[in-house]
FIFI-904411 format. One record per residue: x, y, z of N, C-alpha, C, O in turn; residue in three letters. Coordinates in steps of 0.1 Angstrom, whole numbers, plus 5000, padded with zeros to 4 digits. Example, Ala and Ser with C-alpha at 12.3 -4.5 7.8 and 13.67 -1.06 7.14 Angstrom:
<<5132,4943,5078>,<5123,4955,5078>,<5132,4967,5078>,<5142,4967,5085>,'ala'>
<<5128,4978,5071>,<5137,4989,5071>,<5129,5000,5079>,<5134,5011,5080>,'ser'>
This chain:
<<6945,1757,4656>,<6938,1772,4650>,<6938,1767,4638>,<6928,1771,4632>,'unk'>
<<6944,1759,4631>,<6945,1755,4613>,<6931,1747,4611>,<6927,1745,4599>,'unk'>
<<6923,1742,4624>,<6913,1732,4622>,<6904,1742,4622>,<6895,1740,4614>,'unk'>
<<6900,1757,4632>,<6894,1763,4632>,<6893,1772,4618>,<6883,1778,4614>,'unk'>
<<6905,1773,4613>,<6907,1782,4598>,<6899,1777,4586>,<6893,1783,4577>,'unk'>
<<6902,1760,4587>,<6895,1752,4576>,<6881,1752,4578>,<6873,1752,4568>,'unk'>
<<6876,1751,4593>,<6859,1751,4592>,<6857,1761,4589>,<6848,1763,4580>,'unk'>
<<6862,1771,4593>,<6858,1787,4590>,<6856,1788,4572>,<6846,1793,4566>,'unk'>
<<6865,1784,4568>,<6863,1788,4553>,<6856,1777,4545>,<6854,1779,4533>,'unk'>
<<6852,1764,4553>,<6840,1754,4546>,<6825,1762,4550>,<6815,1764,4543>,'unk'>
<<6826,1765,4560>,<6816,1778,4562>,<6813,1790,4553>,<6802,1792,4547>,'unk'>
<<6822,1797,4552>,<6819,1805,4546>,<6814,1804,4527>,<6806,1810,4521>,'unk'>
<<6825,1790,4525>,<6820,1785,4509>,<6806,1777,4510>,<6803,1773,4499>,'unk'>
<<6800,1776,4516>,<6784,1769,4522>,<6779,1780,4518>,<6775,1781,4507>,'unk'>
<<6779,1793,4530>,<6773,1802,4533>,<6771,1814,4519>,<6763,1823,4517>,'unk'>
<<6782,1811,4511>,<6784,1820,4504>,<6785,1836,4504>,<6796,1842,4505>,'unk'>
<<6774,1843,4505>,<6774,1859,4503>,<6767,1861,4515>,<6771,1871,4522>,'unk'>
<<6755,1852,4521>,<6748,1851,4530>,<6761,1859,4544>,<6760,1871,4545>,'unk'>
<<6769,1854,4550>,<6777,1859,4560>,<6788,1862,4558>,<6795,1861,4568>,'unk'>
<<6793,1867,4548>,<6806,1869,4543>,<6812,1877,4549>,<6821,1873,4555>,'unk'>
<<6809,1891,4550>,<6811,1902,4563>,<6816,1892,4576>,<6827,1891,4581>,'unk'>
<<6810,1888,4578>,<6810,1882,4593>,<6818,1873,4595>,<6823,1871,4606>,'unk'>
<<6822,1863,4581>,<6832,1853,4583>,<6844,1861,4578>,<6854,1859,4584>,'unk'>
<<6843,1871,4568>,<6860,1878,4567>,<6863,1883,4579>,<6874,1882,4583>,'unk'>
<<6853,1890,4589>,<6858,1897,4603>,<6864,1884,4611>,<6873,1885,4618>,'unk'>
<<6860,1874,4610>,<6863,1869,4618>,<6881,1858,4614>,<6891,1854,4622>,'unk'>
<<6878,1856,4600>,<6889,1852,4596>,<6900,1864,4598>,<6910,1857,4600>,'unk'>
<<6903,1875,4598>,<6908,1887,4599>,<6914,1884,4616>,<6926,1883,4618>,'unk'>
<<6900,1882,4628>,<6909,1883,4634>,<6914,1872,4640>,<6922,1873,4650>,'unk'>
<<6910,1858,4635>,<6921,1849,4637>,<6937,1849,4633>,<6947,1845,4639>,'unk'>
<<6934,1856,4620>,<6948,1858,4618>,<6951,1870,4626>,<6962,1865,4630>,'unk'>
<<6951,1881,4632>,<6956,1888,4641>,<6959,1881,4652>,<6970,1885,4657>,'unk'>
<<6954,1874,4657>,<6958,1861,4671>,<6966,1857,4671>,<6974,1858,4680>,'unk'>
<<6967,1845,4655>,<6977,1842,4654>,<6990,1845,4655>,<6999,1838,4660>,'unk'>
<<6990,1860,4648>,<6998,1867,4648>,<7009,1872,4663>,<7021,1871,4666>,'unk'>
<<6995,1878,4671>,<7000,1876,4683>,<7005,1868,4693>,<7012,1873,4702>,'unk'>
<<7004,1854,4691>,<7006,1842,4697>,<7020,1839,4692>,<7029,1838,4701>,'unk'>
<<7023,1839,4680>,<7035,1841,4673>,<7048,1852,4677>,<7060,1849,4679>,'unk'>
<<7041,1864,4678>,<7051,1876,4689>,<7053,1867,4704>,<7064,1865,4708>,'unk'>
<<7040,1862,4712>,<7044,1859,4724>,<7056,1849,4725>,<7064,1847,4734>,'unk'>
<<7053,1841,4712>,<7064,1830,4713>,<7076,1835,4716>,<7082,1830,4725>,'unk'>
<<7082,1849,4707>,<7099,1844,4707>,<7098,1856,4715>,<7110,1858,4717>,'unk'>
<<7089,1869,4724>,<7091,1882,4728>,<7074,1880,4737>,<7062,1883,4736>,'unk'>
<<7090,1872,4752>,<7079,1872,4760>,<7080,1884,4771>,<7090,1885,4778>,'unk'>
<<7068,1894,4772>,<7067,1902,4777>,<7051,1907,4779>,<7041,1903,4773>,'unk'>
<<7053,1921,4789>,<7037,1925,4794>,<7031,1930,4778>,<7018,1931,4778>,'unk'>
<<7038,1933,4767>,<7033,1938,4753>,<7030,1929,4748>,<7019,1930,4743>,'unk'>
<<7035,1919,4747>,<7032,1905,4738>,<7017,1902,4741>,<7007,1903,4734>,'unk'>
<<7022,1897,4758>,<7008,1895,4765>,<6996,1900,4763>,<6985,1893,4761>,'unk'>
<<6996,1916,4763>,<6987,1923,4759>,<6977,1922,4745>,<6965,1921,4745>,'unk'>
<<6984,1921,4735>,<6985,1917,4722>,<6975,1906,4723>,<6963,1908,4721>,'unk'>
<<6980,1894,4728>,<6971,1884,4729>,<6960,1886,4731>,<6951,1886,4723>,'unk'>
<<6961,1890,4745>,<6946,1894,4754>,<6940,1903,4741>,<6932,1896,4735>,'unk'>
<<6941,1918,4736>,<6935,1921,4725>,<6928,1912,4715>,<6916,1914,4714>,'unk'>
<<6934,1902,4707>,<6935,1895,4694>,<6923,1885,4702>,<6915,1879,4694>,'unk'>
<<6922,1883,4713>,<6913,1872,4716>,<6899,1878,4720>,<6889,1871,4719>,'unk'>
<<6898,1887,4723>,<6888,1902,4720>,<6884,1897,4707>,<6875,1890,4704>,'unk'>
<<6892,1903,4702>,<6889,1903,4686>,<6881,1893,4680>,<6872,1892,4672>,'unk'>
<<6888,1883,4688>,<6881,1869,4679>,<6870,1869,4688>,<6860,1869,4681>,'unk'>
<<6868,1869,4698>,<6853,1869,4710>,<6842,1878,4702>,<6831,1874,4701>,'unk'>
<<6846,1890,4698>,<6838,1901,4692>,<6831,1890,4679>,<6821,1883,4679>,'unk'>
<<6844,1892,4667>,<6835,1887,4657>,<6826,1872,4654>,<6817,1869,4647>,'unk'>
<<6834,1866,4662>,<6822,1852,4661>,<6808,1857,4669>,<6797,1852,4666>,'unk'>
<<6810,1863,4675>,<6799,1869,4685>,<6790,1874,4671>,<6779,1870,4670>,'unk'>
<<6794,1883,4662>,<6788,1889,4651>,<6783,1882,4640>,<6774,1884,4632>,'unk'>
<<6794,1870,4641>,<6787,1858,4630>,<6780,1853,4641>,<6770,1860,4640>,'unk'>
<<6779,1845,4649>,<6768,1840,4654>,<6753,1845,4653>,<6744,1838,4649>,'unk'>
<<6752,1859,4658>,<6743,1869,4657>,<6736,1874,4645>,<6727,1882,4646>,'unk'>
<<6742,1868,4634>,<6742,1867,4617>,<6734,1857,4615>,<6725,1859,4607>,'unk'>
<<6736,1845,4620>,<6731,1830,4618>,<6722,1826,4626>,<6717,1815,4625>,'unk'>
<<6719,1834,4635>,<6707,1825,4644>,<6696,1829,4638>,<6690,1820,4636>,'unk'>
<<6690,1842,4634>,<6680,1840,4626>,<6679,1832,4615>,<6668,1825,4613>,'unk'>
<<6691,1831,4606>,<6685,1813,4600>,<6690,1802,4605>,<6685,1793,4598>,'unk'>
<<6696,1797,4612>,<6695,1781,4617>,<6692,1786,4631>,<6694,1795,4639>,'unk'>
<<6683,1770,4629>,<6673,1762,4639>,<6681,1759,4652>,<6691,1753,4652>,'unk'>
<<6676,1763,4661>,<6682,1766,4676>,<6683,1750,4678>,<6678,1741,4670>,'unk'>
<<6693,1748,4690>,<6698,1728,4691>,<6682,1726,4699>,<6678,1715,4696>,'unk'>
<<6674,1732,4707>,<6661,1726,4713>,<6651,1725,4704>,<6642,1717,4707>,'unk'>
<<6650,1733,4688>,<6642,1731,4687>,<6640,1719,4675>,<6630,1716,4668>,'unk'>
<<6655,1711,4677>,<6656,1700,4667>,<6656,1689,4682>,<6657,1677,4678>,'unk'>
<<6656,1690,4693>,<6656,1679,4703>,<6648,1666,4702>,<6652,1654,4706>,'unk'>
<<6634,1671,4696>,<6623,1661,4694>,<6615,1664,4704>,<6603,1661,4701>,'unk'>
<<6618,1668,4713>,<6609,1665,4727>,<6598,1677,4720>,<6598,1686,4712>,'unk'>
<<6588,1670,4730>,<6575,1686,4733>,<6572,1687,4739>,<6571,1677,4746>,'unk'>
<<6567,1696,4744>,<6561,1702,4757>,<6546,1696,4763>,<6536,1697,4755>,'unk'>
<<6545,1692,4773>,<6528,1687,4772>,<6516,1693,4768>,<6505,1687,4768>,'unk'>
């Protein structure tokens, strides 16, 4: 989790204000996931599991929003593959 947060901070710094809202939303979602996992570690019950599932959904949604925002600005992997159609 720490590595993901570090890389996200680096992305946020590199992108500046370009995707700042999406980066902040993903940071917030990751913090909520970390909290939910910590709760699950100490309170092993259905409510804690549900909290983790909800938090994972939040991370997924926030990551999708960031990817959607970044896609128009970033080349696709296939564009840089070096192959060309006949």
